[in-house]
C-alpha positions as CSV (number, residue, x, y, z in Angstrom):
1,X,91.1,105.3,36.3
2,X,94.4,106.0,37.5
3,X,94.5,110.0,38.6
4,X,98.1,111.3,39.0
5,X,98.7,114.1,41.1
6,X,99.8,117.1,39.2
7,X,103.5,118.0,39.1
8,X,102.8,121.6,40.2
9,X,101.4,120.0,43.5
10,X,104.6,117.9,44.3
11,X,106.6,120.8,45.5
12,X,106.2,122.8,48.7
13,X,103.4,121.8,51.2
14,X,102.6,118.8,49.7
15,X,106.0,117.2,49.5
16,X,106.4,118.2,53.2
17,X,103.2,116.7,53.8
18,X,104.1,113.4,52.3
19,X,107.3,113.2,54.4
20,X,105.4,113.9,57.5
21,X,102.3,111.9,57.0
22,X,102.1,109.7,54.0
23,X,104.2,108.0,51.6
24,X,102.9,106.3,48.4
25,X,102.1,102.7,48.4
26,X,105.2,100.5,47.8
27,X,107.7,102.6,49.9
28,X,107.2,101.1,53.5
29,X,109.3,98.3,55.1
30,X,107.8,94.9,55.5
31,X,105.4,95.0,58.3
32,X,105.4,92.8,61.7
33,X,102.0,91.0,61.9
34,X,99.9,91.6,64.6
35,X,99.8,88.0,65.6
36,X,103.9,88.0,65.7
37,X,104.1,91.2,67.5
38,X,101.7,89.8,70.2
39,X,103.7,86.7,70.6
40,X,106.9,89.1,71.3
41,X,104.9,91.2,73.8
42,X,103.7,88.2,75.7
43,X,107.1,86.5,76.0
44,X,108.7,89.9,77.1
45,X,105.7,90.4,79.9
46,X,106.3,86.9,81.0
47,X,110.2,87.1,81.4
48,X,110.2,90.8,82.8
49,X,107.1,91.0,85.0
50,X,105.3,87.8,85.7
51,X,108.8,85.9,86.4
52,X,109.5,88.6,88.8
53,X,106.2,88.3,91.0
54,X,107.4,85.2,93.2
55,X,110.7,87.0,94.6
56,X,112.4,88.5,96.5
57,X,110.0,88.7,99.4
58,X,108.2,91.9,100.4
59,X,110.7,94.8,101.2
60,X,110.7,96.9,104.2
61,X,109.3,100.5,104.2
62,X,106.4,101.0,101.7
63,X,106.1,97.7,100.2
64,X,105.3,95.4,103.3
65,X,103.7,98.5,105.1
66,X,101.2,98.7,102.5
67,X,100.7,94.9,102.5
68,X,99.8,95.1,105.9
69,X,97.0,97.5,105.1
70,X,95.6,94.9,102.4
71,X,95.9,92.2,105.0
72,X,94.1,94.1,107.5
73,X,91.3,94.3,105.1
74,X,91.1,90.8,103.9
75,X,91.2,89.7,107.7
76,X,88.8,92.2,109.4
77,X,86.5,92.8,106.5
78,X,86.6,96.6,107.1
79,X,87.0,98.1,103.6
80,X,86.6,101.6,104.9
81,X,89.0,102.2,107.5
82,X,92.3,100.9,107.2
83,X,95.2,100.1,109.7
84,X,98.9,99.5,109.9
85,X,99.9,97.7,113.1
86,X,96.4,98.6,114.8
87,X,96.9,102.4,114.1
88,X,94.5,104.1,111.5
89,X,96.1,104.7,108.2
90,X,94.2,107.3,106.4
91,X,96.8,108.5,103.6
92,X,96.2,106.5,100.6
93,X,93.1,105.8,98.1
94,X,91.7,102.2,98.7
95,X,91.5,100.7,95.3
96,X,95.0,99.2,95.4
97,X,94.5,97.7,98.9
98,X,91.1,96.3,98.0
99,X,92.6,94.7,94.7
100,X,95.3,93.1,96.9
101,X,93.1,92.1,99.6
102,X,90.8,90.3,97.1
103,X,94.1,88.3,95.7
104,X,95.1,87.4,99.4
105,X,91.8,85.6,99.4
106,X,92.6,83.8,96.3
107,X,96.3,83.3,96.2
108,X,97.3,83.6,100.0
109,X,99.2,86.1,101.8
110,X,102.3,86.3,99.7
111,X,104.3,88.6,97.5
112,X,102.8,87.1,94.2
113,X,99.4,88.1,95.4
114,X,100.8,91.6,96.8
115,X,102.5,92.6,93.4
116,X,100.2,91.0,90.8
117,X,98.0,94.1,90.5
118,X,101.1,96.1,89.3
119,X,102.1,93.6,86.8
120,X,98.4,93.7,85.6
121,X,98.7,97.6,85.6
122,X,101.6,97.5,83.1
123,X,99.9,95.1,81.1
124,X,97.1,97.0,80.8
125,X,99.2,100.1,79.9
126,X,100.9,97.9,77.1
127,X,97.4,96.9,75.7
128,X,96.0,100.6,75.8
129,X,99.4,101.7,73.9
130,X,98.9,99.2,71.5
131,X,95.5,100.1,70.7
132,X,95.8,103.9,70.7
133,X,99.2,103.8,68.7
134,X,98.0,101.6,66.4
135,X,94.8,103.6,65.4
136,X,96.9,106.8,65.4
137,X,100.2,105.7,64.0
138,X,100.3,102.2,62.5
139,X,101.1,98.9,63.4
140,X,105.0,99.4,64.0
141,X,104.2,102.3,66.0
142,X,101.7,100.1,68.2
143,X,104.3,97.5,68.7
144,X,107.0,99.8,69.7
145,X,104.8,101.8,72.1
146,X,103.7,98.5,73.9
147,X,107.3,97.0,73.8
148,X,108.5,100.6,75.4
149,X,106.3,100.5,78.3
150,X,107.2,96.8,79.1
151,X,111.1,97.2,78.9
152,X,111.9,100.8,80.2
153,X,113.9,100.7,83.1
154,X,111.8,103.2,85.1
155,X,108.4,101.2,84.8
156,X,110.1,98.2,85.9
157,X,111.9,99.8,88.8
158,X,109.0,101.3,90.4
159,X,106.6,98.2,90.2
160,X,109.1,96.3,92.5
161,X,107.4,97.8,95.4
162,X,103.8,97.8,96.2
163,X,102.9,101.6,94.9
164,X,99.8,102.3,92.6
165,X,101.6,104.3,90.0
166,X,101.1,101.5,87.2
167,X,97.2,101.6,88.1
168,X,97.0,105.4,88.2
169,X,98.9,105.4,84.9
170,X,96.5,103.1,83.1
171,X,93.2,104.7,84.5
172,X,94.4,108.1,83.6
173,X,95.4,107.2,80.1
174,X,92.4,105.1,79.6
175,X,90.1,108.2,80.2
176,X,92.0,110.1,77.8
177,X,91.9,107.4,75.2
178,X,88.0,107.1,76.0
179,X,87.9,111.1,75.8
180,X,89.8,111.4,72.2
181,X,87.9,108.0,70.6
182,X,84.5,109.0,72.1
183,X,84.4,112.4,70.6
184,X,85.9,111.3,67.3
185,X,83.5,108.5,66.8
186,X,80.4,110.3,68.8
187,X,80.2,107.2,71.1
188,X,78.6,107.7,74.2
189,X,79.7,104.5,75.5
190,X,83.3,105.6,75.6
191,X,82.6,108.7,77.2
192,X,80.7,107.0,80.1
193,X,84.1,104.7,80.1
194,X,85.9,107.9,80.6
195,X,84.0,109.1,83.6
196,X,84.3,105.5,85.1
197,X,88.1,105.5,84.5
198,X,88.5,108.9,86.3
199,X,86.6,107.5,89.1
200,X,88.8,104.5,89.5
201,X,91.9,106.5,89.1
202,X,90.4,108.7,91.9
203,X,90.2,105.6,94.1
204,X,93.7,104.5,93.0
205,X,95.7,107.8,93.8
206,X,93.4,110.6,94.8
207,X,92.7,113.7,93.2
208,X,95.7,113.7,91.0
209,X,93.8,111.7,88.3
210,X,91.1,114.3,87.4
211,X,93.8,117.1,87.9
212,X,96.0,115.4,85.0
213,X,93.2,114.5,83.1
214,X,91.8,118.0,83.0
215,X,95.3,119.6,82.3
216,X,95.4,117.8,79.2
217,X,91.7,117.2,78.2
218,X,90.7,121.2,78.3
219,X,93.5,122.6,76.3
220,X,92.9,119.9,73.7
221,X,89.0,120.6,73.7
222,X,89.8,124.2,73.1
223,X,92.8,123.8,70.4
224,X,90.5,121.2,68.4
225,X,87.1,123.2,68.8
226,X,85.5,119.8,70.3
227,X,84.4,121.9,73.3
228,X,81.6,123.2,71.3
229,X,80.3,119.7,71.3
230,X,80.4,119.6,75.0
231,X,77.0,118.1,75.5
232,X,78.4,114.9,73.9
233,X,80.8,114.7,77.0
234,X,77.5,113.8,79.1
235,X,78.5,116.2,82.0
236,X,75.2,115.7,84.1
237,X,75.1,111.9,83.7
238,X,78.8,111.5,83.6
239,X,79.4,113.1,86.6
240,X,76.6,111.4,88.3
241,X,78.6,108.0,87.5
242,X,81.6,109.5,88.5
243,X,80.3,110.3,91.9
244,X,78.7,107.0,92.3
245,X,81.8,105.3,91.7
246,X,84.1,107.6,93.6
247,X,82.2,109.5,96.5
248,X,80.8,106.6,98.7
249,X,84.2,105.4,100.1
250,X,85.2,108.9,100.8
251,X,82.1,109.7,102.6
252,X,82.1,106.7,104.7
253,X,85.7,107.1,105.5
254,X,85.0,110.7,106.6
255,X,81.9,109.7,108.7
256,X,83.9,106.8,110.4
257,X,87.0,108.9,111.1
258,X,85.7,112.3,112.3
259,X,87.6,115.2,113.9
260,X,88.5,114.2,117.6
261,X,88.8,116.7,120.4
262,X,89.6,120.1,119.5
263,X,92.3,120.1,116.6
264,X,94.2,123.4,116.2
265,X,96.5,123.9,113.1
266,X,98.2,121.1,111.2
267,X,100.0,119.5,114.2
268,X,97.9,116.7,116.0
269,X,98.1,116.3,119.8
270,X,97.0,113.4,122.0
271,X,93.1,113.1,121.4
272,X,92.8,116.4,119.4
273,X,93.3,115.3,115.7
274,X,91.6,116.4,112.4
275,X,89.7,113.6,110.8
276,X,89.7,112.1,107.5
277,X,88.1,115.1,105.1
278,X,90.8,117.5,106.5
279,X,93.9,115.0,106.7
280,X,93.1,113.4,103.3
281,X,92.4,116.4,101.1
282,X,94.1,119.3,103.0
283,X,97.5,117.6,104.5
284,X,97.7,114.8,101.9
285,X,96.8,116.6,98.7
286,X,97.2,120.4,98.9
287,X,99.8,120.7,101.8
288,X,101.7,118.0,100.2
289,X,101.8,119.9,96.6
290,X,103.2,123.2,98.6
291,X,105.3,121.1,100.7
292,X,103.9,121.9,104.0
293,X,102.4,118.4,104.9
294,X,102.9,117.0,108.5
295,X,105.1,115.1,109.1
296,X,107.6,116.2,106.7
297,X,108.9,112.9,105.8
298,X,109.3,113.3,102.0
299,X,111.8,114.9,99.5
300,X,112.1,117.1,96.5
301,X,114.6,116.3,93.9
302,X,117.1,118.9,92.9
303,X,116.1,120.2,89.4
304,X,119.1,118.9,87.5
305,X,118.5,115.4,89.1
306,X,114.8,115.7,88.5
307,X,115.2,116.2,84.8
308,X,118.0,114.2,83.9
309,X,116.8,110.9,85.8
310,X,114.0,111.0,83.2
311,X,116.6,109.8,80.7
312,X,117.5,106.7,83.0
313,X,113.8,105.8,83.7
314,X,112.9,105.8,80.0
315,X,116.1,104.0,79.2
316,X,116.9,102.4,76.7
317,X,113.8,104.2,74.4
318,X,115.4,107.8,75.7
319,X,118.4,107.2,73.3
320,X,115.7,108.0,70.5
321,X,114.6,111.1,71.9
322,X,116.6,113.2,69.2
323,X,114.5,111.3,66.5
324,X,111.1,112.6,68.5
325,X,112.6,116.1,68.6
326,X,113.8,116.3,65.0
327,X,110.5,114.8,63.9
328,X,108.4,117.3,65.8
329,X,110.6,120.3,64.3
330,X,110.1,118.7,60.8
331,X,106.5,118.8,61.0
332,X,105.9,122.0,62.8
333,X,104.2,123.5,60.1
334,X,101.5,120.6,60.3
335,X,100.6,120.6,64.0
336,X,97.8,123.2,63.7
337,X,97.1,122.5,60.0
338,X,96.0,119.0,60.5
339,X,93.4,119.9,63.5
340,X,91.7,122.5,61.3
341,X,87.8,121.2,60.4
342,X,88.4,122.3,56.7
343,X,91.7,120.5,56.1
344,X,90.2,118.1,53.3
345,X,87.5,120.7,52.0
346,X,89.4,121.5,49.0
347,X,89.5,120.4,45.4
348,X,93.1,120.4,45.5
349,X,93.3,117.9,48.6
350,X,91.3,115.3,46.8
351,X,93.4,115.5,43.6
352,X,96.3,115.1,45.7
353,X,94.9,112.0,47.6
354,X,93.4,110.4,44.3
355,X,95.9,107.7,44.7
356,X,94.5,106.4,48.1
357,X,91.7,104.0,48.2
358,X,89.8,106.0,50.6
359,X,90.8,109.7,51.0
360,X,88.1,110.4,53.5
361,X,89.5,107.7,55.9
362,X,92.8,108.8,55.2
363,X,91.7,112.3,56.5
364,X,90.3,110.8,59.6
365,X,93.4,109.0,60.3
366,X,95.6,112.2,59.6
367,X,93.4,114.1,62.2
368,X,93.3,111.5,64.9
369,X,97.2,111.1,64.6
370,X,97.5,115.0,65.0
371,X,95.0,115.2,67.9
372,X,96.7,112.6,69.7
373,X,100.1,114.1,69.3
374,X,98.4,117.1,71.1
375,X,96.6,115.4,73.6
376,X,99.7,113.3,74.7
377,X,102.0,116.1,74.7
378,X,99.8,118.2,76.9
379,X,99.3,115.3,79.3
380,X,103.3,114.4,79.5
381,X,104.1,118.1,79.6
382,X,101.9,119.0,82.5
383,X,102.9,116.3,84.6
384,X,106.5,117.0,84.2
385,X,105.9,120.6,85.1
386,X,103.8,119.9,87.9
387,X,106.1,117.9,89.8
388,X,109.1,120.1,89.2
389,X,107.1,122.5,91.1
390,X,105.7,120.3,93.7
391,X,107.4,118.1,96.2
392,X,108.3,114.9,94.5
393,X,109.9,111.4,94.6
394,X,111.4,109.8,91.7
395,X,108.2,107.7,90.8
396,X,105.9,110.7,90.9
397,X,106.0,111.3,87.1
398,X,105.4,107.6,86.4
399,X,102.2,108.4,84.4
400,X,104.3,110.5,81.9
401,X,105.8,107.4,80.7
402,X,102.9,106.4,78.7
403,X,102.6,109.4,76.7
404,X,106.2,110.0,76.2
405,X,106.9,106.4,75.1
406,X,103.7,106.6,72.5
407,X,105.0,109.5,71.1
408,X,108.7,108.2,70.9
409,X,107.2,104.9,69.3
410,X,105.6,106.7,66.7
411,X,108.3,108.9,65.9
412,X,110.6,105.9,65.7
413,X,108.4,104.0,63.4
414,X,107.7,106.9,61.2
415,X,111.5,107.2,60.8
416,X,112.0,103.5,59.9
417,X,109.0,102.9,57.5
418,X,109.8,105.7,54.9
419,X,113.1,105.5,53.6
420,X,112.6,109.0,52.2
421,X,113.3,110.1,55.8
422,X,117.1,110.8,56.5
423,X,118.5,107.5,58.8
424,X,121.5,109.2,59.8
425,X,120.0,110.3,63.0
426,X,118.8,106.8,63.9
427,X,122.4,105.1,63.0
428,X,123.7,107.9,65.5
429,X,121.6,107.0,68.1
430,X,122.3,103.2,67.7
431,X,126.1,104.2,67.9
432,X,125.7,105.9,71.4
433,X,123.6,103.0,72.5
434,X,126.5,100.9,71.4
435,X,129.1,103.1,73.4
436,X,127.1,103.2,76.4
437,X,126.6,99.3,76.5
438,X,130.2,98.9,76.1
439,X,131.0,101.2,78.8
440,X,128.6,99.5,81.2
441,X,130.0,96.0,80.2
442,X,133.5,97.3,81.0
443,X,132.3,98.6,84.1
444,X,130.7,95.2,85.0
445,X,133.5,93.3,84.0
446,X,136.0,95.4,86.1
447,X,133.6,94.7,89.1
448,X,133.7,90.9,88.5
449,X,137.7,91.1,88.2
450,X,137.9,92.8,91.6
451,X,135.8,89.9,93.1
452,X,137.3,87.0,91.5
453,X,139.0,85.9,94.6
454,X,136.2,86.7,97.1
455,X,133.6,83.7,98.1
456,X,130.1,84.2,97.5
457,X,128.6,85.8,100.6
458,X,124.9,85.2,101.3
459,X,124.5,88.6,102.9
460,X,125.6,91.0,100.5
461,X,125.0,93.9,103.3
462,X,128.4,92.9,104.9
463,X,130.2,93.6,101.7
464,X,128.9,97.0,100.7
465,X,130.1,100.4,101.7
466,X,127.8,102.7,103.7
467,X,128.1,106.0,101.6
468,X,124.6,107.1,102.3
469,X,123.8,108.7,99.2
470,X,120.9,111.2,99.5
471,X,120.2,109.8,102.9
472,X,119.2,106.4,100.8
473,X,116.2,108.3,99.8
474,X,116.8,107.6,96.0
475,X,115.8,104.5,94.5
476,X,119.2,103.7,93.2
477,X,121.0,104.9,96.6
478,X,122.4,101.4,97.2
479,X,124.0,101.1,94.1
480,X,126.6,103.7,95.2
481,X,127.5,101.4,97.9
482,X,128.6,98.6,95.5
483,X,132.2,97.8,96.2
484,X,134.6,95.2,94.3
485,X,134.0,92.6,96.6
486,X,130.2,92.9,96.6
487,X,130.3,91.5,92.9
488,X,130.9,87.9,94.4
489,X,127.2,88.4,95.5
490,X,126.1,89.5,92.2
491,X,128.3,87.3,89.7
492,X,125.6,85.8,87.8
493,X,123.2,88.9,87.4
494,X,126.6,90.9,86.5
495,X,127.6,88.2,83.9
496,X,124.2,88.2,82.2
497,X,124.1,92.2,82.1
498,X,127.4,92.5,80.8
499,X,127.0,90.3,77.8
500,X,123.6,91.9,77.2
501,X,125.3,95.1,77.2
502,X,128.3,93.9,75.2
503,X,126.3,92.1,72.5
504,X,123.0,93.6,72.3
505,X,123.7,97.2,71.5
506,X,126.4,96.2,68.8
507,X,123.9,94.1,67.1
508,X,121.2,96.5,67.1
509,X,123.8,98.9,65.5
510,X,124.9,96.5,62.9
511,X,121.3,95.8,61.9
512,X,120.6,99.6,61.7
513,X,123.6,100.2,59.4
514,X,122.4,97.5,57.3
515,X,118.6,98.8,57.2
516,X,117.2,96.2,59.0
517,X,115.3,98.8,61.1
518,X,112.5,96.4,62.6
519,X,115.0,93.9,63.7
520,X,117.5,96.9,65.2
521,X,114.8,98.3,67.5
522,X,113.7,94.8,68.5
523,X,117.0,94.1,69.5
524,X,117.3,97.1,71.7
525,X,113.8,95.8,73.3
526,X,115.6,92.4,74.0
527,X,118.7,93.9,75.1
528,X,116.8,96.0,77.8
529,X,114.4,92.7,78.7
530,X,117.7,90.7,79.3
531,X,118.9,93.5,81.5
532,X,115.7,93.7,83.6
533,X,115.7,90.1,84.0
534,X,119.4,90.4,85.6
535,X,118.4,93.5,87.5
536,X,115.7,91.2,89.2
537,X,118.2,88.6,90.1
538,X,120.3,91.2,91.5
539,X,117.3,92.5,93.5
540,X,117.0,89.0,94.6
541,X,120.6,89.0,95.9
542,X,120.0,92.2,97.7
543,X,117.1,90.8,100.0
544,X,119.1,90.8,103.5
545,X,119.6,94.4,103.0
546,X,116.2,95.5,101.6
547,X,113.9,92.8,103.2
548,X,113.7,91.5,106.9
549,X,111.8,88.3,106.2
550,X,114.7,86.0,107.6
551,X,114.6,87.8,110.8
552,X,110.8,87.5,110.8
553,X,111.4,83.6,110.3
554,X,113.6,83.4,113.2
555,X,111.2,85.2,115.4
556,X,108.3,82.6,114.3
557,X,110.7,79.6,114.9
558,X,111.6,80.8,118.4
559,X,108.8,82.7,120.0
560,X,105.6,81.7,121.6
561,X,102.2,83.2,121.1
562,X,102.3,85.3,124.3
563,X,105.8,86.6,123.4
564,X,106.3,90.4,122.4
565,X,107.6,91.9,119.5
566,X,109.1,95.3,119.6
567,X,110.8,97.2,116.7
568,X,112.9,100.3,117.5
569,X,112.2,103.7,115.5
570,X,110.1,103.8,112.4
571,X,107.7,100.5,111.9
572,X,108.6,101.1,108.0
573,X,112.1,100.2,108.9
574,X,111.0,96.6,109.8
575,X,107.7,96.5,108.4
576,X,108.3,92.9,106.7
577,X,109.0,91.9,110.2
578,X,105.4,92.7,111.1
579,X,103.8,91.4,108.1
580,X,105.6,87.9,108.1
581,X,105.4,87.4,111.7
582,X,101.7,88.2,111.5
583,X,101.6,89.7,114.9
584,X,101.5,93.0,116.3
585,X,104.6,95.3,117.1
586,X,105.2,97.7,120.0
587,X,107.2,100.7,118.6
588,X,110.1,102.2,120.7
589,X,110.4,105.9,119.7
590,X,108.4,104.9,116.9
591,X,105.6,107.8,117.0
592,X,106.9,109.1,113.4
593,X,106.1,109.3,109.8
594,X,102.7,107.6,108.7
595,X,102.0,106.5,112.4
596,X,101.6,110.0,113.8
597,X,98.0,111.1,112.6
598,X,96.4,107.7,113.6
599,X,98.6,107.5,116.7
600,X,96.7,110.6,118.2
601,X,93.0,109.1,117.9
602,X,91.7,108.3,121.3
603,X,91.3,104.9,120.8
604,X,94.5,103.9,119.5
605,X,96.3,101.1,121.2
606,X,99.1,101.6,123.3
607,X,102.1,100.6,121.2
608,X,104.2,103.6,121.4
609,X,106.9,103.2,124.0
610,X,109.9,105.4,125.2
611,X,113.3,104.2,125.9
612,X,112.4,104.4,129.7
613,X,109.2,101.9,128.8
614,X,111.9,99.5,126.9
615,X,114.3,99.5,130.2
616,X,111.6,98.7,132.6
617,X,109.9,95.8,130.7
618,X,113.0,94.2,129.1
619,X,113.7,91.2,131.0
620,X,110.3,91.0,132.6
621,X,107.1,89.2,131.8
622,X,106.9,87.5,128.4
623,X,109.8,87.1,126.5
624,X,110.9,90.2,124.1
625,X,112.0,90.0,120.6
626,X,113.4,93.3,119.6
627,X,114.3,94.5,116.0
628,X,116.9,97.2,115.7
629,X,117.7,98.9,112.4
630,X,121.5,99.6,111.9
631,X,121.4,103.5,112.9
632,X,119.8,102.8,116.1
633,X,121.9,99.6,117.2
634,X,124.8,101.4,119.2
635,X,121.9,103.7,121.1
636,X,120.0,100.3,122.1
637,X,123.4,98.5,123.2
638,X,124.0,101.5,125.3
639,X,120.4,101.2,126.7
640,X,120.2,97.7,127.5
641,X,124.1,96.7,127.8
642,X,124.7,93.2,128.4
643,X,121.2,92.2,128.9
644,X,120.4,92.6,125.2
645,X,121.4,88.8,123.8
646,X,121.9,89.2,120.0
647,X,119.9,86.4,118.1
648,X,120.6,87.3,114.6
649,X,122.4,90.0,112.4
650,X,121.6,90.7,109.0
651,X,123.0,93.5,107.0
652,X,123.4,95.5,109.9
653,X,119.8,94.9,111.2
654,X,120.0,93.2,114.6
655,X,117.6,90.8,116.5
656,X,117.9,90.9,120.2
657,X,116.0,89.1,122.9
658,X,116.1,89.3,126.8
659,X,116.8,85.7,127.8
660,X,118.3,82.7,126.5
661,X,116.3,80.9,123.5
662,X,114.9,77.7,124.2
663,X,114.7,75.3,121.4
C-alpha cells in the first residue's frame, strides 16, 4: 500500500526537516561503492604516508631526541625509566616510545621504524572516521571524512616528526566513538573498550586524554539525558580496567624515580630535585597549562596566529568551512529537536515517514546523527578553547582535526547528495580554491624563474636567508628563509606542486559547475595528495638544514671507539648526531631544556662541561669531535682559535676536531 504524505504536512517544519535530514528516494546522486572508496583511500595513504616513511633521516630536535629514548628502551630493557644521552628523561608518557622500541627490534634502528607508529595512527583515525561518519551520515560522508584526514596539510606536517599527536587523536576519538555507540546499542563491550582507549590515551600523552574526553562526554550525556543510564557506563569495573592499564607504569616510574635531597620550589639544584610524581603531574601538566613550567622552553602563539593557522592546517578542506557553517545555521531548529526522546512518538511522524521502508531505523539514524554532531562539536570546541588559554604549540590542537573534518565531510556530503540544497556556495568555495591555486602556482613559477641560472646545490642551507621568523619556533619558519636561488634545490618538487595547484583546483571547479560533485571533491583531495608528495620531496631537500646525519656519518668514518663526541649547546640541536653515531655525547653549556631535571639526580653521568672544561681537554687525551650549531660557531672559534680544525660544514653547522684526521 502506498501511503502519501498529506499535503498540509509538506509545509513548515516537515519541509525544513526534509531539506536538513532526508530526501525522497531517487533524489540522491550516484554513490561511490565502499570497495572503490577504500581503493582510493588506500592509494592515498600509500602515496602520502607510507612512501614518506623512508626519508628524510631523523631530524634534529624532538625527532631524533625521542628516537634516542626508544633506542635506550630497546637496548637496555628498561621500560620504566627513560634516558636521553644517559640522563633521566621523565617528561613524556611511555606508549609512543614502547611502540617504536618494539619496531626497532623488528625493523632495525631507522627512520621507518621510528615514524611507523604515526602513520599507523593516521590510518587508524581514517578508518575510525569512516565507520563513525558512515553510521551517522552515510557512505559519501564516510569517504570524505577519511579522505580529509589523509590529505589535510596539518596532519601530514605534524607527522613528519616523532610526536604522539596522531596516536592521541586516535585513542581519544575511539573512546568517544565507543561511548556513543555503546550507549546507543547498549553494548557493554563497547563501554569497556571506551575505558581501555582512555587508558591507552593516558599512556600516550598523559592526562589530557581524560580531560578532552570528559569535556565532550559530560555535556553530551547531560544534553541527551543518557546520564540517567550511568550504570551502563560501568563506572566501577570500567575504572578498574582503566587503572589496570594506565596505572602500573606511573606507579613504577614514581617508585624508581623518587625525590632526591631536599627540593624547594620548582627549580632543581644539584642533588635536590623533585621525583617523577611532582615533575610529571605538577610541572609537566598543571604548570605547563598555567605557563609556569620549568624550564620555560615553550611558546604561546599570538591569538590571531593561533586561530588563523587552523585554516592552513585543515587545508584544503577548510575551503568548505562556509558550507559547514551555513548548514549548521540552516538546521539550527533541529539541533535539540532530534535529541528528544519523544521525537518519533507521534502519529503525524509515522504518516510523514510512511514512504520509508523502516521508519524506526530512520529515527535511530536521525538521533545518532544529531548526537554525533553534538559530541564532535563539544570535542572540537573544547580543544580549541583549551589551548587558546593555555601555553601551546602549533600541533597541540591536532586532536581537533578529527571532529572538524568529520563534521565538514558530513556537511559537504549532504550539500552534494541532495540537489534541493543550493549549490552556489559549493561553486564559490571551488572558485576560491582555484584562485588560491593559481596564486600559489604563480609564486612557484616566479621562484623557479629566479633560479633558472643557478646550478643545483646539494646543501640548500647555503642558499637560504636567515630571517629568524618567530625564532624558528614555528613549524614553517624556514619557509620564510626561501630565496630565488634556493629554488634551484627545489626544482622538482616545485614543478610538481605548481602543476598540481594550476590544474587540480581548476578541474575541480569545472566539475563542480557541471554538477559532478563527487568527482569535484575527489579532485580537491587528489590535488592535496600530489602537493603533499611534493612537500615531502622538498622536506628531503631540506635534510642538510634539519638533520645532521651527514655529520654523524663523517664522525663514524674517522673516529675510533675511544674518541670523544662533544656537542655545544642544547643536545636537541644535534640530537641526530647522537642517534646516528650511537655514542654518548659530552654537552658543553648544555644543561638546559629537557636535560635539566634529570641532570640534577645524584647518579647522573658527568656529561655537562663548561667553556673552561672544553679548553682544558681540547687537544689532550683521546681525539675530540665537536659539533657546533650555527649560533655558537663564532663563540667556539673565539674559544679555541686555530686549535679548532674544521672537518665539515653543513647548513651552518660545523664539525671540529682537535688534531689532523687520519684516513
